[in-house]
N, C-alpha and C positions, 0 to 999 in steps of 0.2 A: 676668426680672430677672437682670443680670450680678450676680456675688458680690461686686463693691466694694459693690454696693447693700446688700447683705446686712449688710456689715461696717458700713455707715454706720449701718443701721439699729438693729444689734445695740448698738453703742456708744453711739447716743441712748439706748434703754430702759435702758442701765446706769447713765445721767448722766454721760457721758465724753465727749460730742459735741464739746468742744473739742479733742479728739485726732484727731479724723476725718481732717485734713489730714496728719499725721504717717503715718498708717496708707495713706491712699493714695500719699504721695509714695515711700513703700516698697514699694508695688504689693502691699499684705496682702489676701488676698482669702479666701473660705470655706475653700479647701483648707490653703494654707500658716498661716492664723489658729493651726491646731492644732498646729503644727509650730513656734512660736514657742518660744524658750529662756529663760532669764530674763536672760541678756545682750544678749538681742534687745529684749524688753519694757523694760528700762531706758533704751535709746536712743529707743523710741516713747513712753515718759511718765516722764520725767525725774523728777518729784516724787514721794515716797515715798508719801504718803497715797493718791493716784488710783491708783497703781503697785500697791498692796497691794489695793483694791478691785478692779481690773482682773484680776489673779490669781484672787482668790477666785471673781469672778463666772465667768472662764474655766473654772474646775474643775468650777462647778456645770454650765456649758454641754456640757462634755465627758462628765460623768456622765448629764445627761439624753438627749445624743445616744447614747451607749453604750446606754442603757436603751430607746429608742424603736427601736433597730437589732434588740435581743435581743427586744424585745416584737412586731415584723414577722415574726422567724423564729416566734415562737411561735403568732400568730396563722395563719402559712402552716400551721405543724404541726396545731394545735388543727382549723383550717379541714379538713384531710384528715381526721381521725379524728371529726369531726363528720358528713363526708360519708359517711364509711362506719358510722357510727351509724345515719344517716338511711336508708341503703340496707337495714340491718338492720331497721329499724321500718318501713320500706316492705314488707320481705317478711312480716314479722310481720302487718301491717295485711291484707295480702292473703290472708294463711293464714285470719285470723278472717272475713275478709270471705266466703272461701269455705264456712268451715264455715255461716255463715248461710244464704247464698243456693244452697247446694249446686250450685255450678258444675260442669261436665265436667270431667273429667280433661283433656282437650284444653287447656282455658280455663287450668286451674290451671297447665299446664305453658307456656303462652304468656306469662302473667302473672309467673311465675318467672324466665324469660328475659329480661323486660323491665327487672325490677328488678335483675338481676346487670348488664346493660350499664350501665344507670344508675350502678350502683355504680362499675365499673370507669373511666366517664367522669369521674366525680368524684375518685376517686383521680390520674385521670391531671392533671386541672386544679390539684389541689392540689399536685401533686408538680411542675409547672410554674411555679406562684405562687412556690413555694419555692425553684426553680431559678433564677429569675428576680432574686429578692432578693439571690442568694448571688451571682450574675453581676453584679449592680449595685455591690454592696457590693467585689468583684473590681474592675470597671471603674475605681471612684472612689478604690480604692487604687492603681492602676497611673498613674491620673491627676494622682495627689497624689505618686507616686514621680517620675513624669516631669518635675512643676514643682518638686519638689526638686531634681533633678538639673540642672535649668535654674538654679534661683536659686544652686546651689553653684558653677556654673560661671561667671554672672554675679556673683558675689562675690568669686570668683577672679580674674577679669578687672579687677575694680574694686580690689582688695587690690594688684595687680601695677602697675597704673596708679598708684596712690598712691605705691608704691614708686619707681617711675619717675621721678616727679615730684619726690621727696625727693632721689634721686640726681644727677638733672640739677641739680637747685638748688645743691646742695653743689659739686658740678664748676664751674658758673657762677662759684660766688663765690672758688673755687680761680683760676681762668681771668681773671677780672676783676681780680683782687688782681695776679696776673703781668702781665697788660696794661698796667696803671697804672704799674708799674714799669719795662716796656719803654720806655714813652712818655718817660721822663727819661732814657733812654740815649742815648750817642752813635749817630749814624747809620752803621753798617757793613752789609756784605753778609748778616751772619748776623741784625740786629737789625732790620734792614727786611724780609728774609726771615719771620722768627718774626712781625713785624706784621701781614704779608700773611696767615699762616696763621690768626692769632686771626681777623679779619676773615672769612676764608671760613668759620670754624669757625661763626660766627652767622648764617650766609645757610640760607635754609630756602625749599626750591621747593616750593609749594604744589599740592596736587593739584585739578584742576575738575571738577565736576559739573555738566555743562549741564542745565537743565530746561526742556523745548520742551512748548507746548501751545496751542492757541486760547483765547480771551477765555472766560471762565467754566467752565473745565475744572478748577478748583479748584488752580491752583498755588499761588498764595498762602497759601491756607489748610492746602495738604501742607507746605508749608515751615514755616508758623508752628507746626502741631502737630508736626512732626518735634522741633523745637528746643524745646518745651515754651512755646512763647508764642502766646495767643491772638490777641494784636493787636499785630503786629509789623510786616509788610508791607501796605498796603492792599489790600482784597479788597471782593469783593460783585458782585453780579450786575448794579449800574449802573456806567454809566462805560465809557468807550470804551478799547480794547486801544490802548496805543502803543508805539513802537520803542524805549524806555526801556529798557535794561539794567541790572538789577540785582544786585550780587553782594554775598552773605550771606558773613560770617567772624567768627571769634571776636576779642573784645576782650581781649588779652591783659594789659592794663595799670591797668585800674580797672573799676568798676562800672557805667560808664555807659553808656547806648543811644547809638550813635554814628551820624551819616551824613554821608557826604563827597559833594558833587554836582558833578560835573564838566561844564561846559557846553561846546558847540561855540563855536569861534572867531565873532567878529563879522564877520569876513568870508563866512564860512561861510553865517551867517544872512543876511546881505545877497544872497550869490548867490541862496538859496533864495528870498526875498523877490521878487528881481528876476526869477526865472524865473516866479513866480506871477502878478506884475502885467504881464509879457510876455504869459502865456498869455491872459489877460482880453481883450486887444484883437486877438490874431493869430486870422485865420480859417485853419485847417489843413483844412476839409472837415467833413463829417459822419462821426463815428467813434463809433458807436453801440455797439462793444465794449468800448472802453478809453478812457473818459472820465474824466480824474483830477479835473476842475474842481472837484466837490463836495469831494473828499477836501482839494484845494487849500484852499478857503476854510473848510474844518473847522479846518484849521493857524492861519488868521489870525485868526479868530473865538475861539480857544480862548485867544489870547494878547492880542488887541487889543480883542474883541467885536464885536459888529456894525458898529459905525463903521469897523474896520478894512478893512471892504469896500471903502469910498469913497476909501480915502486912497491916496495915492502913495507910491513907492519912500522919497522924500526923507522924508515924514511918517512913515512906518511904521519908520524908523530913526534919528527924534530922539532922543536921549539921553533926554529926559523920561519916554520909555516905558519904561526901564530902571531908573527910581529905587528901585524896591521891590527889585532885585537888582542891586545896585551890584558884584557879584563878576563877572557876566558882561562887563561891559564893561574889567574890569581883569584877564580872564585869569585869576581865582582862584577855587578851591573854595569853596563856601557848605558851612558846615559846622553840624552841630546836636548838642549833647550835653544828654541827655535822662535824666531819674530812672527813666523806666517805657518800656516799650516803644508802650504807646497814645500817649502824648505824642509820641514819635518818629513812630508812623504819622501822626497829626493833622499835624504840621509837614511831612513829605513828600510829603503825599497829592495836592497841586497840583502837584507836580514829576514825578509817574509817573502820573496817572489824569486823564482829561477828565471832571468833573462836569456831565453832561446834564440833572441833574435839577432843579437851582437856577434859580428866577426871576430873581433878583437876580445880575447878572454881577459873577464874581469871576476875575481872570487866572489861569489855565493856563499853567504854567512848562513843561511836558515837550515842546515843539517845541525847547526851545532845551538841552535836556539831553542830554550823549552819555552819560553811566553815573553810577550812583549805588554808592557802597559803605556797604553797613550792617553795623557791628559790633555784635556781641552779646557781653554780658558773659556769665561763668559757663557757657560751652558748648565749653569746652576738650576735652572728652571728644569730640565729633563735630566739631568746627571748628578745632583747633589748627594742622592741617596740610591742611586741605579747604576749598574755596571753593565755595559753592552761589552758581549764576549763573541767574536767571530770564532766558532768550532769547526774544527773538521769533523767528517761525518761519523767516522769510527774508530776513533782512538788513534793510537800508534803504537809502533813497534819497541821504539825507546821506553823502558820500564817508567822512569821519572815523569816523562811527558804524558804517558798513558794515566799513570796515576793522577795527574794533574787534571788531564780532560774528565778522567770521571770524577773528580772532587766537583769541578765546575756544572756538568752535566747533572750530577745529584742535588747540586744547590740552587738550580735554576728556578726562580719564582714563576717564570713564563718562558716559553719555547716558541722561536721563530722558524719556521721550515721555509727557505726562500726558493721559488723555482722559476723561470720566465714563464710567462702565460702562455706559449706554444706548446710548451711539454708538460704543463702541470697537471695536466689528465692522464698524459700517456707515459710519461717518462717513470721508470722504476725508482732510480737511484732516492729520490726525495722520500719518497714513502717507505723505501728500504731503510733510510735514516730512523724515519718514525718508528719503524717497527723494532729495528733493533736497538734504539736507545730507550725505548718507554720504559722498559722495567727499572733503567737507572734515575729518571726523572718521575714516574709513577709513583708506584708503591715503594720504590727504592728512593724516592727524592720528595721534593716537596714543591712541584711546580702544580701552579693554580689556573694555568691556561694556556691553550696552545693556538697560535696562529698560522695559518697558510698565508703566506705572501705572494701574488703571482706579481712578478716584476715585467718591466718592459712594454706596457701595454700599448704604449704609443707605436710600436713597430705592427705596422699593418701593410698590406700590399698598396702599392703605389697608385693601381689605377682605381683604388675606390673612392669614388666621389666625396661621400659625405663621411669624414674621416672623424668627426666627433660622434656621431650616431652609431656608426661601423663599432668604436672601441667601447662606448658603453654598453652596448648591444652585448658585445662578445665578454665585457666584464660580467655582465650579470649571469648572462650562460655558464660561463666556466665557474663562477661562485656555486651556482647549483650544482654542478657535476663535481665539485672537489667535494662539498659538504655531503652528496649523496656517497661519494665515494668514502670517506671519514667513517659514516654511518655505519659501513658493511666491517668495518676493521674492529672487530669484537674483541680482539688480544689487546688492542691499544684502549679501547674502552672501558673494558673489565679494570683499570688501574682507576679509574676517576666515577665519582657520583653523580655525573651526568646534571650539574649543576647548569643553568640556563646561561646561555653564552660563553660556555665554558672554551667551545671551538669557534674560532672567527675566521674568516677568510676576507683579505684584503686585494685588491687589484691596482698596483701604484704604477707611477712612472716618474723616476728621477729626473728625466729630461725634460718634460711635459711641465713639472714644476718648477723649473728652472726658466724653461721658455716661452711656455702656455703658448703654444702655437694652435694647439687643436681644444685643451681642455683647460677648464679652470681650476685654479689652486686646490679648490676643495675635491673637485672630480679625480685627480692625482690620488687622492686617500693618504698622501704623505702627511697631511695635519692630523689625520685620525690617529696615524701613528704616533705623532708627537704627542696628543694628547693620552693616547695610552700610557707613555712614558709618563707625562704629567701626573697624571694619576697614580703611577706606582712611586714615582717619587715621594708624592703626599707631603709637601711642605708643611702643611697646616697640621698635620697630626704629628709630624716631629718637631715641631716648634712648641706644641701644646706640651707632648711628653717631656721636654727640655725645661721647660718653663715651671711644671709640676714637679719635676725633678728636684729643681732650684729651692722651689716655696718648700717642700719638705723639709731639706738639708735647712733651711734658715727658721723653718717652724721649730727644729730640733735646738738650735743652737738659742733661739729665743727662749721657748721653753726651758732651758737649761739656765739661763741667764735669771730667770722668774721665780724659779722653786728652789727646795732644799730637800728633795728627795725623802721626803717623809710623807707619813699618812697614806702610803698608796697599797700598801700589803693587799688590801681586799681586790684592788683593779688587776695587780700583777696574778693573782691567783686565779681571778676570772679570765685573764687573757690566756693564761696557761692550760686552765682545763679546756678551752675553747680551743685552743692548737691540738690539742690531744685527741678530742674529736673530730675535728675536721682531717687529722690524719689517718686516722681509721677509716674514714670514709672513701679517701682515695687510696688507699692499700687495698681495701674492699674492689673497689674498682676493676685495679690492675689485675688482683686475682681472678676475678671472673673472667677477664681476657686470657689470662694465664690457661684456664680450664677450657676454653673454647679450642685455643691453639692447639693444646696436648690432644685432643679427639680428633681434630682434623689432621693433624701431623700424624697421628697412628694410622691413619686410611693412607696418607700419602706414602708412609713408609712400606705398606703393604703393596701399595700400586709399583711403588718403584722396585720391589723384589721382583714382581711378576712381570716387568717388562724391562728388565735392565739389559739383558741382551740385546734386545731389538734397538735401546736406546743408543748402547755401545756401537751396535754394526750401521744405525744411521749417521753416525760421525767416522769412523775408521774405515765402513767399507760401504761408501753409500753406491746406490745403484747409478750405472752409468761412467763409473770412473774404471780405467784400469787397472788392473791389477799391479801392474808396476809402474805406473804413470803417477800412484799416489802415494809413492814412498816418500817423498820430501815434504808432504803436509803431514803425515802420521811423524816423521821423523822430527820435524820440527815442533809439533804438537807437544811431543814427549818431552824436548829439549826446555821446553817454556811450560813447564807445568799444566798440561791440557789444555794449551791457548795456542791456536795458529792465527798470526795477522797478516796478510798480504801486505807487501809494502805499498807505500802512496796511496793506501785506502782502496787499491785495486781488488774488488771482490768482498767479499762478506768474511767477516771475522768467523772462525771454528771454536766453538768452546766446550769441549765434552765434561767438564764440570757443569755448566748451565744445563747442559742435556740431561746429566744423570739427576741433578736436584729439580727438573721440570716436573715431577709428578706429583713433587711436595709442596712447590710454588703454588701449583694450580689448586693443590688441596685447600690453599690457606688463602687466596687472592682475595676472595671476596670479604672473608671476615678480616681479614688485613684493611682492606679499604674501608670496611665499618668503622675499627677501632681507631686507625689512624688515616683517616682523610685527608687530601691537600686542600679541598676547597670548601670545606667546612668544619665544624666543630665536631670531633668525634665523643665518644663517654668519656675518655680519660681527660681530654681537653677540657671537657664542661666541666668536670669535677675539680679541675685545677683553677677555672675561671671563677666558679661557685664558691671555692675559699675565700672565707673572710674571718678575720679577728675584731676588727674596728667595726661595730655596725652604727648606726645613727643613735640609737636608744643609750651605747656606752658613752657615748661624746657626752649627750645628753645629761647623763646620771654623774659624769664627773668633770664638769666645767672646768675646774680648777687645773686638770690635764689634758685639755683639750688640744693645746699645742703639741704634747709628746704623743698624743694620739693621733693627732693629723699626720705627723711624721711617720707614723707606724702604718696608718693608710697608705703614704707612699711608698714605703716601702715595701707594703705588701703588693701594692701595683708593681713595681720593677721586678719583684721578684717572679710574681706569674708571667712576666715577659720572659725573663730570663729562663724559666721553667719550658716555657713554649717552646724558645728557640733549642732546648735539650732534648724535649721531645721529639722536636724535627728531626735534631743530628741523630739521636740513639734510634729511632723508628729505621733509620735508612742503615744502619748498622744490623737492626737485627733483620732486615729483610735480605740483607747480603750474607747473612749467617751460613744460611744452607749451602750457597756456592763455595762460600770459604772453607767451610769445613768439610765438605768431600774434597776440595784440592790438596788440602793438608792431609788427609786421609789416602790419597793417591800420590803423593808424593815421592815416597819412596819406590812408588810402581814406576812412575815416570821417569824416574832418575835411573832405573834398572833398564828399562825399557829402552831409553835413549843410547844405553852403550853398546844394543847388537849393530854388529856390522856383517859384510859380507852376503854369501849367499843365503837365502831364505830369513834375511834380516826383518822384513816387512811382516812376515808371518809370525816371527818370534815377538816382534812387539805387539801385535794384536792379540796373541797367546796371552803374553804377560798381563794384558789390560784386563782380558776377560776372568783370567784365573784370579786376579785381585779383586775385585768389586763382589762384595757380598752385603748382605743385609745389614753387618755390623756398621756399614759405612752411612748407611741411611739412619740407622737408629741415634747414631752417635751426632749425626745433623740436627735430627730432632731435639736431642738433650742439650746440644750448643744453643739452639734457637730460645729452648725455654729457660736456660740459665740467663741468656741476655733479656728476656723478658723480668726475671727476678732480678736484675740488676737495675734494669729500669726504676722498678717498685722502689728499690733502695736506694736510688739516687733523688728521686722527687722528694720522698718522704724526709731524708736524711737533709737535704738542701731547705727545705722547708722548714724543719725542726731546727737544725742550727743556726740559721740565718734570723730566724725570726725570734729565737730565745736570745741571740746576741742583741738584736735590736731593741728586745724587751729590757733587758739588760742597760744597754748604753743609755735609753733615752729614759728609763724610769729606776735606776738602781745605782748608775754611776755619780758622784758627787764632784765632778770636774769642773763645775760651772766657772770656777773662781778665775781659771787660767786661759778662758776662752777670749776671742778678738773682743774689741768695746762693743758698746753697745748697737744691736744691727736692726734696731726699729725700724730706721728709716730705710734701708734696704729692704728690710722683709714686707712693710707698706708699698714700696715701689714695684715690688714684684708681684704682690696680691693684687696691685691695681692693675697692671698687665693682664693678669688671669682673669681680672673683670670683664676688660674687654672682650676676651673670649669665651666669655660665659653669660648666659641669661641668668643669671642666679646673681644676685646683687653682694657684695662684700663689702663687711664695715672695717673701717681701720682698728688696727689694737692701740688702745690705750694703756688700758691695765687689765690683767688677767686675774687679778685676786678676786677671792669672792666677796671681800668689802666693800665694793664698786657695785653689784650687782643690784638692781632693782627690782621690785617685784611688779609683775602684772596682777590685772584682775583676776585671773584665774589661777594665780599663785605660782606662775612659772616664770623663771628669771629669765629677764632680755637677754644676757649673754649666752645662755645656754643654747637659744633659740637662733642667736647669731652662729655659733661653733656647727649648729646643726646644717645652717645654709651653707656653711663653708665648705662641710663635707660633701653634701649633696653635689656643688661644683666641682669638686676634687674626683668625685667619680665618674662626672658627666664628662672629664676633660679627655 
C-alpha cells in the first residue's frame, strides 16, 4: 500500500477526513508528514480547532513511532541475550543429564561442542537482526532526506515561478499603460517604430511536444493524468482511431475549458466523397493487398449512417446533412466553453472518435475535422509556453490535414513515442512511426529530444504476489531493452548529434498515479514527465526575456527624452563599420556550407543516376506483390503526385519522390547535421550568436549615449532570437527541397500515367515513369537546394543589416523626442529594479545621464561609465 493511503487512513482515524484532499494535493506522504512545520500545517488546515487537534495527534503519533522503534531495538538486544542464556541453560541441562546417565567423556565433549555452536549461531542471528533494524532506520532516514531535498527544490522552483509571474504582471501593466499613451500620439518614425516594438514584445512562440502512438496505447490517459485531469481528452479501448490532431494548451484568460474545432473545407469534403463514390463503380482489378473500400465506407457510415452507402454525391452534399454543424459550411470554427473537463470531453467526443458500440445511430463528425484545440485552465506551470499535440502516426489522405500534420511534426521541439509496456519491445508500429517520421522532425525539423514512454505499467499477472517489486523489475528491464533497440537504429540516430540524454525512456502508470495501490507517485514517473514540461515551459527565461525587452524599449524612450541627437557622428560610423564587418563573417560562413553541400550533392546525383531503375522498381514493382494486385497502389500513387497513403493509417505510406531523393539525402545527411543541428549550436548559429555591435568598451567610451546603446543591445538580442527562429524554419525548407523538386519534375509524368486505363494499364503506367526519370531531374534538385542555401544567406544578412540600420537611425538620428509620452524615469527605474532582482549584478537608479554630473575616481575614470558597463553585463546575462 502506498504512503498516501497511509496518510488517508491516519486522517480518517483522527476524525479529520475532510482535509484528505488538501494533503494529497500537496503530496504529503508517510515520510514528509513527520517533517511538517507549523506554517505548513496552517496551509493544510486553516481552521484553528481542527488544526490544534491535528497537531496534538501528530505529536502522539511521533512519540508512539519513536517508542516502537526503540522497542524493536530492545527486542533485538534482549533476543540476543535470551539466545545466550538459552545456550547456557542448554549447557547446564547437558551437564545434569550427564550426571544422571553417566555418559562417556567423549559423549560429554560432543554435547558441549554442539551447545557452543548453537550459542554462536544464536548470537550471530541476534546481531544480524539488530543490524537489519539499524540499516532500515538509516535507509528510511536517507529516503526522508532525499524526499526533503526534492521538496525543497520543488518549493524553491514554485517560489521562483510565483515571483516571475508577479514581476511579469507588473511590467505588463507598465507597458500597457505606455502603449495606450503611444496610440494617442501623432504618427512619426519614432512612434511607429515603438508601436511595432510593443507588438513584438507580446509575441510568444510556443514549443511543441508531439505525442505519437497507436490506438489503445494510452495517449489520452497519459495527457489527462499529466495535466491533473481525469476526464479531459476522450479515451477508452472502444472506438476507432481517427486522423484528428488534438493540440492541448493553457487557457490564459479564464477558468473555462475551451475547445475550438477547425473543419476541412466544403470543397475538400466533396472531393473526398467524389473519390469514394467513383471507387464504388470503378473496376480496377483484384487488389488483395491494398483494398481501401471498407475504410471508405467507414467514413461514409460514420457521418451519414448506413443510408449513406446508397446515396450519390449530390445527396451526400445536401446542405440538410450539415444542419447540426452550420460552422462547417460557413468555414467557421465550432467552439465549446465548459465549466468542467468532463463536460468538454462529452461535447467533443463525436468530433474525435468513432463510437462503434452504440446500437442507435448518432452522427460522428470526425471525418470533417481538421484539428481540435483544447485550452485547459490553471495549467500555466506546464503549458504557458508549451503545446501538447496528439498526432496520428503517418499523416492523412486529406491534403490539408496532411500538410498540417507535417508542419506540426516539423515544429516539434520534443517527440514522445507512446506504447503499452507489454508491447513496447515487440510491437512494430511504434518503431515504424519513429522510422517514418524522423526525417521530418530530425534534419527536416527542430526536435531536440525523443522520449519513449511505456504506459500501463500497473497491468501485471494477477497471481504475482509482490506487485511492487515485479512492476519495478519489469520497468528496469524494459528500459534497457528499449534503449538497446534505439541504439541499433542507425537511420534514426544519423539525424542527431548524440548529445547526452537526447533519448530517454519512461515507464509510467496513469492508474497508479491516481490510486497508488502498488506504487508511489514518483515511481509512476508521471512527475518526471511533468518536470520535463516545466523545464520546456521555462517560465524564468521567458519572464527575463520579456522584462529585458521592456527595459530596452524604455531605455530608448528615456534616452530620446534626454538627448538632442547631436555630436554622435563618430559613434554612428563606428557602429556601421562594425555591422558591415560582422555581416561579412556571417556571409562567409554560409558560403562555406554552400561549397560543402555542392560537393556532396554532386556525388548524390551520380549515385541517383546509377541506381534510379532500382529505386523505381522498389516502389512500383516490389518483390512479393502480384502483378495485377498492385494496380490500385500504382494508380493512386500517380493520381497523388507519387504518394500513396492507405486509409486510416493502415500500412506504410509509399512515396516514390522520397525514394528517388534517397541517394542525394544520404549524401548530405552528416553534413546537414553538422551545419544545422537541432540539439546544439552549428557553425551558422554560432556566427549569429557571436554577432555584436555594442561591446562594453563602446558603452564605456560613450557614456552620454549609454541608454541608446543599451537599447541597441536589446535590439541585437531580439534580432538574434528572430534569426535563430528563421534559421530553424529555413533549414526545414532546405532539407525538404530535394523531394519537392523531384515531385515537381515528375508532376507531368504522374498526370499522364494516371490517365491510362484498360488492358495493360499497369504496364503503361510503369513504363511512363521509367521513361521520364533521368539525370536532369536529380541535377535540378541539387540546384534547387543550393538556391535555398543562397536565399538563407540573403535572409540573414539582409535582416541584420536592414533592422539594425533602422534601429541605429531611430535611436541615434531621429529627433522626435518632444512628442514622446511624459517622463518615464519612474517606470524605467521600476523595471530596472525588477531586472536587478533577476541578476547578480547591481544596478543603480538613473538620476541624470548628462556628462556634467559625472565625478572622477582616483584612476581618472568616470563613475557613470562604470555603472553603464555593469548594466550592460547584466543585460547580457539575462
